[in-house]
N, C-alpha and C positions, 0 to 999 in steps of 0.2 A: 243337098248341103247337111241333111239330117244323118245320111250315111256316112259323109266325112266326119261329122263330129263323133258318131258312133267308133269308127275305125280309130280315131284320135285318141278315145278314152281306152280303147282295148290295147292299142300300143303302149299307153302309159302305164296301165296295169301289169303289161308283160315287161316293163322294166328298159323299154328303149331310152336311149341318150335324151336328154332334154334337147339338146340342139337338133337332132335327126328328127325328133318328134314334131319340132316346130317347123323345120324347112320341109319335111314330109307334108305337113299340113297344108303349108303354103303351095307348095308344088300341086298337089291335089286340088285345091280349090282354084289356082288359076287355070290348071288343065281342064277342070269340070267347067268353066266359064268361058273356054275358047280364048283366054288371054295369053298373050305371048309370054313364055317364061322367062324372057328377057327382063321382064317387070321386077322380077325378084333380084336380079344382079343389080338393077338400079337402086332397089331399096337397100341391098348391102352396102353400095357406093355412097348412098345418101346419108348413112349413119357415121361415116368416116369423116364427112364434111361438119359435124357438129364442133365447134370451136372448142367446148368444154370438155370434150372426150379425152383430150390428153391429160386431163386432171386425174381420171382413173388409175391409168399405169403408174404416174409419177407418185402419187400417194401411196400407191401399193408398194413400190420400191421403197419409200421413205419407211412405210410401216415394217416391212422386212428387214431393214436396217436396224431400226429401233429395238426390234424384238429380238434380233440375233445378239445385240451386245447386252450390257449390263444396266441399261436404262430403268429396267423394271425395279431392280434393287436399289436405286438411287432415288426413284420417284416414291418408293414405298417408306423409305428413311425420311425424306422431307415431309411426306404426309403426317408419319407418326409423330415427328418432332413439332409439326405445326398444330396437330389435332389431338394427339395422344393423351393430353392432360384432360380432356373434356369427358363428361360422363358417355359411356359408351364410345368414347374416343378411338379405341383400336378399330371397332367395328366401322366408324365413319371413316377412318382411314382406309380401310379396305374399300369400303364403296367409291370413294373418291378416286383412289390409284387406280382401281381396275376401270372406272368410267374413263378417266384421263387416258389410259393406255389403250383401252379398245377404240376410243376415238381415232386415235393416231395409227394404230395398227391394222384396223378396219376388220378385226376378227376376234370374237369371242374366246373361240377356242384356244388361240394363242395366248390371251390374257389368263385362263385358267391354267394352261401348263407353265407360263413364265412366272407368274404372281402367286399361283397357288402353292408352291414350294416354299414361298417366304411367309404367305399370310396364314396358311392353316396351322403350322406349327406355333406361330406367333399368337394366334387366336387361342389355341389350347393351354400354352404357357400362360396366357393371361386371365385364364379362368373362365373362358367361354364355354358353354355345354358343347360337346362334340356334334350334336346335330345342327347347332347354329353355326359353327365353323365350317361345317361340311356344306351345308345350305348356303352360306354366305359366299363362299369362294366359287360355288357352281353358279349361283344367280348373277353375281357381280360381273361375270365375264360380258354380259350382254348390255350392260348399263350405258355404255358409249355410243350406242348406235344411233343417238338422236343427237350427239354432240359433234360439231364440225371438227375435222374434215371427214367425218365418217363415210364410208364408201357408199353404204346404201342411201345415204341422203343425196349424195352425187348422182348415183344411178337413178333414183326416182326423178330427179331434176331433169336429166337426160330424156328419160321416157316420156314424161309429160309435155316436154318442149316439141315432142314429134306429133302432139295429138292437137286438134282445133281447141279443145276446151283448156289446154295448158299453156296457150300463147302468153308470154309475158312472165312465166314462172321461172326464176332464175335460182342458181345454186346459192347464191347470195342470201336470198330470201328463206330458203330452206335452212340454211345455216342459222339464220337469226330465229327461225320460227322453234327450232329445237332447244333453244337455251331454257327457257322456263319450264317446259315440260320435263326437261332433265333436271331442273333444280327441284321441281315437285317431287319427282320419283325419289330423290335422294334425300329430301327432307321426310318423306314418308318411311322410307327404310331406316333412316336415322332414328325416328320416334319408336319404330318397332324395336331397333336394338337398345334403346334406352330402357324399354320395358323389360327386355331380357336381362340386361344388366341389374336392374333393381330386383328381380326375382331370384338371381344367381349370385349375388353379392360379388361381382366382378370388381377386383380392385381398379384404382385409377392411377395411370402413370403420372409420374411428377414432371411438371414443365421444367427444362434446362436450356437456358440461352446458350451456353456453349455447345450443346448437341444442336441446337438450332442453326447456329452460325456453321458448324462443319457441315449439316445436311444441305445447307444452302450453298456452300462452297462446292460440296461434291456435287450437286445438281446443276452448277451455274450455267453449264451449257444448254440442258434441257429446257430451262426456265424460259429462254426467248422464244421457244418453238410456237406457244398459242399466239403471243404477239405478233410473230412473223406471219402466221396465218391469218389471223382474224384482223391485226392491227393493219397489215398489208393490203387486205382486201378492202376493208371499209374505210380506210385512209386514204384510199385512191392511187397507192403507190403501184400496184399491180393487180392483174386480173386474176380469176380463179386458177386458170391453167398456169399462169407465171407463178403464181404463189406455190402451187404443187411443186413445179421445177425449183425453186428456191428451197423448198422444204426438204425435197429429195437430195439436193446438193448439199444442204447444211448437215443433214442426217450422215451423209457419207463422210463429210469433212471431221464431224465430232467422234463418230464410231470408229473410222478407220485411221484418220491422222492424229487426233488429240487423245482420245481415251485409248485407242488402239485395241478396243475389244474385238475386231474383226480383223483377221489377218487378210492380206491382199489375196492370198490364194483362195479364199472362200468367196469373194466376190463373184467370180463366174457362175458358182452353184446357186447364190443367192439371186443372181440375175436370171437364171434359167428358172428357179422355182417361182419367182415373181411373174416372170413372162408366161409360164404354163398357166398361172391362175388368172391372170388379166386376159389372156388370149383365150381361154376358155369362156370367160365371162363374155367378152365382146362378140364371140360367135354366136352364143345363147341370145345376147342382145339383138344382134342384126336379124338372126333367123326369126326372132320374135316381132321385130318390127314388119318383116315380110308379111307374116302371117296376119298382124294386126291390120295392115293396109287392106288384105283381102276381106278381114271380118268388116272392116268400116264400109268397103264398097257394097258387102252384102246387108249392110245395115243392120248388123247383129246387135250391136250396143243399143239402137234405137228401138228395135224389138223386145230387147231385154228391159228397156227402161218401160215401154208400154205395159209389159206384163205385170212388172212389179207395181207400177202405179196403179194398175187395175185393183189391186188388194191391198197397197200400202198407200196411205194418204198423208201420213204424218212423218216429218223428217226424223222426228225423235225415234219412231219406230224403227225406219229405215236404217239409222245409225245404230241401233240395238241389234237388227239383223245382221247388219254389215260386221259387227265386232264378232258375233258367232261363226258368220262364215269364216272370217280372216282367223279366228282362233283355231277352227278345225283345219284350215289350209295350212297353218302354222305346224300342226301336228303331223303333217305329212311331207311338205315342201320345204327346202331351204329358202332363205330369204330371197336371194337373188333370181332364183325360178320364180318364186311368188311374184316378185316385182315386175318381171318382163311378161309373164303370162296374164296376170290378173290385172294390173293397173290400167291397161288400154280399155277392159271391158268395164270396168268399175267406175273410172273417171266420169264418163258421159254420164252415168246414172247419179252418181253423188252430186254432179254440177246440177242435174235437172231437180234434184231435190234441196238446191240452194247451198251445198256444201263447198266451201272455198276449197281450191285445189292443194294449197299450202296445208291447211287444217286437214285434209284427207291424207296427205302424206304422213303427217305427224300420227294420225290414228293407225295408219297402215303398218308403220314401222313399229309403234307401241305394240301393237299385235304380235309383230313378228318376234319382237323380245321375249314376249311369253311363250311363243311358239318353240323358241330354242330349249325351252324347259318341260315342254309337254311330250309325254310318251305317245304313240310308238317311235317318233323319228327324233324327238327333240335332240339335237346334236350334242348340246352342252353337258346333257345328262351322260352321253357315251364317253365324252372326252373327260369328264370328271371321273366315272367309273374306271376308266384306264389308268388316269393320271394318279387316283388314291387307292387303286386297287380295291374298289367297293363293288358290290353287286348293284345294279340299277335299282332295285326296290329300296336300297338304303338312301340312294340319292332322291328318289321321288319322295319319301317320307321327310327328308331334310328341306326339301326345296319347297313343298306346299304352302307352307306358311309365308314364305317370300313371294310366293305366286299369288296368295290373296291380297297382299299388299300392292303387287304390281297391277292386278285386276281393279283395285280400288283407284289407283294412279290412272289406268285406262278409262274407267268411267268418268272421272271428273275431266280428264282432257278431251273426252268425245263431247260432254255436254257443256263445256265451258271452252268455246272457240277463242276467247280472249287471251288464254293461255299461250295458243300457237300463233294468234295474229296481232296480240297487243302491240309488241314492239315493233311491229310493222305499221302501225297507225292504222290497223283494220279493227273492226269490232268482233 
């Protein structure tokens, strides 16, 4: 087994694609144990029987449709009309708009590209320092990862449902668990923005009822989306997968038939792009589950827990070490690869230390939010560098104050489980 793990690490360092790495590890493991390789095919089939799996491609298609249209501009206009009059109002507008847009598109990079062109010049014209405007639009792209119907929330739910320790954990629970942590992050960032406004003497926008009415009318078809998803699920009207189907159909109707932002001839290309993205994700997920099954048979999670438990006796110390591990992981792996590779290994250990699986999911994704901004791999840094034509070092300098705020939020979320579990009726 040690030889297999070493070979696995060498292939990873050599740049072997994630799905091939995971599938190859599973094949070697089963072959080493003289287990029929048909077990891998069974595992690939088993993942397709997960009822909520349909939500992933459907929400992805909805996100592609919304990002292709002009929903971003309408969302920014409405947020500005509602919040722009407050101290640090324009910064708050950017945080809220980016969080909402990322939640529905499922990709922070799309948010930087789609909203960056609107928010960066607006922040500069509003008197905000250049470093603040650049750091804000780069950082805000990842703020919606804890808000429903975020794809990472859905993926985490699917993964933990395949494990004994995650039995009973649903997507609906993860959706609720992400609400208060997201609110905390937005409040801390808004306070930080307020301090910047005070020091920079940024003028405040005047509130206008006519502009608010016009913005509401302009975004009248986007406004029902959160109600459609959350109200439909928690009101008992439909399941998560059905909510995803309704959301995809609704996005198609408003963007193609009502607003006409997307021509009919563009739909096949959008469907192909969404299909490639979700197909790759599902392939990685299935291969990861096959490897996870072998690791569980080898009792690797149990051995890891015994090893850590021999040296770490406090849940608080375990959580601190977990955050350090995940932050380092986020600097090198994207969020989806991190989820499918690490959750099956970390979940049994976390449960052994008394960490609720729902709370673990929030901690995991909060770390990955910060990982999007950490060199050397931090994806959002490279996307913002390309979008604003600035060197990476400028982006690092602009984002580090925001990262400190996010780290503060991470510490609070880690050690106050109520923020993740309170709305679910747990302590």
